[in-house]
N, C-alpha and C positions, 0 to 999 in steps of 0.2 A: 529492379534497384540495383544492380550495379560496383557504384560507389559510394565514397560517403554523401559530395551532390545530391544524387538523387532522394537517397535517404533525408537530407537537411531538406529536402524539399517537400518530401513527403511528410516529414513533421511537422516540417512549418506551415501545412494545410490542415493538418488536426489545431492544432493551436488556433491557427484563423476563424476554423469554426468553431472551436468551442468557444472562442473572443465573441460571437455574434449571440450567445447567452450568456457566458460569466464573466461578470464584467470587473478589470482589472484580478489580479492574481495570478497571474501569469509564473509567477515562482512556483504556485501551488499547480496548477495544470502542469510544468516541467516535472514536476517527483512525485505526481500520478502516473506520469508518462514511465519515469524513471523506476517505479516501482512495477507495471505491466513489461519492459520491456523483458525488466530480472525475473519472469515468471513470480512476483511478491503479491503480500496482502499487504492493505492498509488498511490503520484505524487511525479515525480523524475525531480526533477527541475538541468540543470545542462547545460554547452555548446554542440554544436551540435561534436559529431564525438568520443564521450567515451564510447558507444556498448550500449545507453537504448535500442532503438528496438530488437538488438541482445539478448540481456536479455530474454527480457517482451515472445518473441520466442519461447528461448531453455527452459524458464520457462515453459511454459502450454506443449511444446512437454515432456517435462519428464515427467507432473505430468500427463501426456494420457489426457489431455482436449481440445477442441476446440478454437482454436485464431483467431480472428478477428484484424483488424488495418482499421484504419477512420481516415485519414488525417484533419485534422480541419482548414479551411479556411472561410474568413470573408463570402462567400455567403452560407455554408451550413445552411441549415435549420432544423429544429428541426426534420419532418419528414423524412429527412434523418440519421436522429440517432434511432429511436425507432421504425419506421414505418408508414404507412400508410394506409388510406380506399381506396381501389381503387373501381373504378363500373364492375362488372360483366354484359356484354350483352346478354352471357350464360343462367345464373340461375338471372339474371335480378336484382342481390341487390350487397351490396356493399362485400368486401372479404376486411378480413386485409393482411395485405402486411409486416411481421415483418420486421425492420432494423436489423444492426451489430449487435446492443446489445444483441440480443437473442443470444449467445455466451455461451460462457464459461470466459475466457479471450480476454477483450478487451482489445485493445490500441488506449488512443486518446491520436495521437500524436498534438503535439503544440496545446494542449487547448486551449492555452490562444489567438489563432490567430482565436477563430469562435466569435459568436456577444454573448455577454449575454444573447440573448434568448437562442439560439441553446445551451450555456454552461447551463443554464438553465432543460434544456429536459431532463439531464440528471442526477436532485438531486432525481427523485423519483427513478430512478434505481437503483444510490447505497445505496438511506437508507429503500427505501421497497423493490426493487429487483424485480422490477412490473413495465410495462406499461400502461397508462390507456389514450384510444386511443377513441374517440368519444364517452365517454360513459364508453365504455368498456375495462376489469383490464384484462391483461393476465403477466402471475407469471415469470418470466426468471430461469435460469438457478440455482440451485441449487449452485453451485461452484462457482455466477458471482462472475467476479472481476476485475474492473473499474486499469489501469495504463495507469495514464495523462502523459505526458512530457509539460514541456515547457521550454524555453533557457532564464534563466534572466538574462540576460545582450543586450537582443534585445526590444527594446519598440517600435520601429516604427511596426505600424498595428498590437497592439496586444491588445486586451482590458484583463484589472489586473482581475483573478477571485475572486469575490465576498467573503464576508465571509463567509456566508452561505454554499458557492459553497465547500472553500476550511475547513470546518467545520467536509463535509463529509470523508474528504481524513482521514482516520487513521495516514498515517505516510508521510513525507516527507524526501526523502533521496536524496543524492547529490552519483553521483555514482564519481566523481573525476578521477584526470588523473592519467595513474598507470607510478610505480617506472619505473628507465630504466631498467632492467634487465626483466619486466613483459613487458614494450614495446617489446621491443626484442624476445620477446620470441610471441607477436603479430604478430610481422612483419613476422617470422622464419613461422608458423603458417600456417598464409593468405597465404604468398606465395608460400607456398608445397599444398594450395588446402585443408585442414584437419579439417577447420572448420567448417567443418559441421556434424552435430553432427551425431553419429555415431545409428547402430541400437541397440535401448535399450529397455531393457520392462519399457515400462510404468507405473506409482505406479497405475491405476487404483482407480475407482470411489466409490469400494469396501473399500480399503487401505486410501483412500480420508477421506472418511465418519469415518472411526475407527481412525484415527489422531486427528480430529478436534474435535471427541469425548472424545478424551484422555485427550484434551489440554482443554476443558471444567472442567474435573476432579482433573488439579491440585492445589492443597493446595495452598490455599488464607489464611493467618494470617490475625487477627486480628490487629494485628499489623504492619504487611504491609498495609492491607485496610488503619488505620488512618497514614503509612507514605505517601502515594499516594493521599490520600484527603488534609495531609497538604500543598503538593508540589500544588495539585492545585488551593484551599485558599487561599495560598503568593503572586503567578501571580495577585493577583487579588488588593494587595497588592502596587504594584511597580507602583513611580512615574511617569512612563516613560509608564505606560498600563494604553491606555482610559478604555481597557477590557480584564479582563482578561479570562483562558480559562472557559469554559461551564462544566456543571457538563456529559454530553456525552462524552469531552475531558480524563475526571477522569474516566470515564467507558470501554475507549478505552483503557485509559493504563493499570486499570487491566488488564482487557483482553487479552491485549498484552505481558503482566508480564508473564500472563499463560502461551502461546502458545514459547517466547522464553524460558521459563523453562524447559517446553517440549525438546524443540531443541537441549538443553547443557546437557542433559539427564538426567532432574530431574522431582520430582514429586513436589515438593514442591518450593514454590516463596521466593530469597533471594533481600534485599536490593537493589542487587549491579544490579539486570535486570532493577529491577523502574531505578537508578539512569540513567545506559548504555539506556531505550528504552525513556526517557523524552522527552530528544534535541528532537528526528523524531517525538516523537509524539506530543507534548504538545507546539514546537513553532511557525509552523503555521500556530495556532487558539489564536495568538498572536492580539488583535490591540492596533499598539505603536502609539503615539504621531507626528510629522513626524522629528522634530527637533530632534528626539532620532538616525534618522542616520546620522546628520550632524557629531554627539559626536562621528565614526568610533563603536560602538554599532549597534549590530545585535538581531535578536531574539534569536537566538541563547546560544548568550552571557547573554540574560536576564535568561535563563532557567538552564544556569550554575550558577548564580550565585546566583537562587533560590535555586537550590540544597546547595549549599554549607550553606547556612542559616538555613536549614531543619536537626533536630537530626537525624542522621539514628537510627530505631531503630535496639534493639541485637538477640531479637528475631523472632521470622517467620523462623526457619529450621528445625521443626521437622516432618518426615514425615510419613506421612497417606498411611498404607500399604493396 
């Protein structure tokens, strides 16, 4: 993959493979790919039964990566996630037994059902891609990615994710219900037993590395940088917002824009990329006053208001050859 066309062909192959299992939801697949190429993590917030687990498993299989799943429950301990040291009677020494995070794609299912202590065990994994146990540091996979799910309408027996945890997620996305036609296709596909991913050639580690390298090379003009920074700055000036997005969020948006542009077949970022990604990348990072929710406004609504107030740059479309 030495040019944008080769990269586009590789991305098209991934999306085509996923479409054999995931009905519709091409935009969700684009966002998932964007997060992966940006080396970020994704929080999938939606009601049960819309295909969150299937989406994660299919993505890992199409990329040729190792997939593991953790069912988060109140009795789950940090060691159940990261691993622990066990005394070996033969060697008379402690040996580290890696936990399920030592993989490529980890599905943290119903992450908000675990206690804050267990949730926090993922902080170091997500930010630094490493695990520290008993003073020893162990590196995780270079393709390590957390796909966490939570049900936004079920509050009983859950522990809301703290702001520090939310800020570790590059995006918060929602799959949503399918259209009537899509739901009919889902019924027919599962009824015939054709939902299992057919034999395909996975992307492979080398191809993944090339894709990520190509995403880093996408051109981000000074005008786009200014646009992204201004969007973040304006979130801190909203009256109903107690704490606006952090500089980490600004970096995340800029990085995601480059990956999304590559997925769209461009080697440069345009303002529409930032406008398209601002809601999934920034909305979950806002700390808002409690009375805002009683007025029928969401975090997503606030980001859309900011986008309407920030001037869209005209430049930033020249391509670097």
